Structure formats: structure tokens, C-alpha cells
N, C-alpha and C positions, 0 to 999 in steps of 0.2 A: 790322144786321151788327155783329159784335163785332170790335174791333181790338185786337190784342195787340202791345205794344211790347217788343221784346227788347233788353235792354241787355247788351252784351258788353264785358267788361273788355279794353280794347285795350292795356293795359300788360303787355307780355310780360316775362318775367324777363330781367334784364340779365346778359349773359355778359361777363366781363372780356375786354377786347381786349388781347392780348399780342403783342409783336413779338419777333423773334429778337434784335434789338439796339435800343438806344435811338435814337430819331429824332434825327439830328444837327442842330445849329444851321445856319442858312443861311450859306454862305460869302459875305461881302461885302467882304473886303479882299484886296489883292494878296498880303500875307504869308500869310494863311490859305489862299489858293489854292495858293501855292508849297508850303506844308506838306502839303496833300493830294496834290499832284503827286508829292511824295517818297514818300508812302504808296503811291500807285499804282505807282510804279517798283519798290517792294519787294514788291508784291503778286504773285500768281500767277494764271495762267489768263486767260480772256476778260474783257473789259471790257464791262459793260452800260451803255448810255447811253439816256436818254430826255430829250427837250426838250419843254417845254410852251410853247405860244405862243398869242397871241390871234388871233382871226379876221382875215384880211387885208382883209375888207370894211370893218371899222370901225377896226381898228388896223393897225399895220405887221406885216410878216411876221417880225419879230425874235422871238427866244426870250425868255421872261420867267422861266423856271426851267429849270435843267439838273440832271438827276439822274444820278449815276455810282455804280457799284458794281463792286468787284473783290475777289475772295477775298484776305484778308490786309490789305486796305486799308479795308474797310468801305464804307459808303455816304456820299455827299456830296450836298448840295443847294447849288447855286451860283446866285446872283443875277447874271446877266451884265450887267445894267444898272448895278448898283452898281460 
């Protein structure tokens, strides 16, 4: 029986990943949080909120990263533990 080994190039062409805006630094200080809160106040429209947390089975139920976005204020990544 003849065995043929087919080698497929798994390296696909890389497409540059582009975002609409630069990914913000994580907010870890009270002053930085107050600065973003002022941007939120001046923004318009709805506020998008997402909280990432660890599983309650191994870790606590607390949030480990909060993401906010509002038109005119941009996006924010907040470390609530810091």
C-alpha cells in the first residue's frame, strides 16, 4: 500500500488588525478615574458597560476588569482592584 503525506502550509496570510480607536491604558488611579468620569459626563447617548470576573467557584464574585464606552468619551478599561 502506498502512503502519501500531504503537507499543507498552515501559515495563513496575516491581515492587520485595526481598531477604530487606540486601546486605552488601564485606569488604576483615582485621579484617572475622575478624569474619565468627566469625559463620560460630557459624552452623549447610551453608556456601554461590561465587567469581567473570575469564576465564583475558585475566586470571588468580584469584577477584575470593567470596560466602559460612551460616544464622545471613548472607551475605558478600569481595574477595580487597584
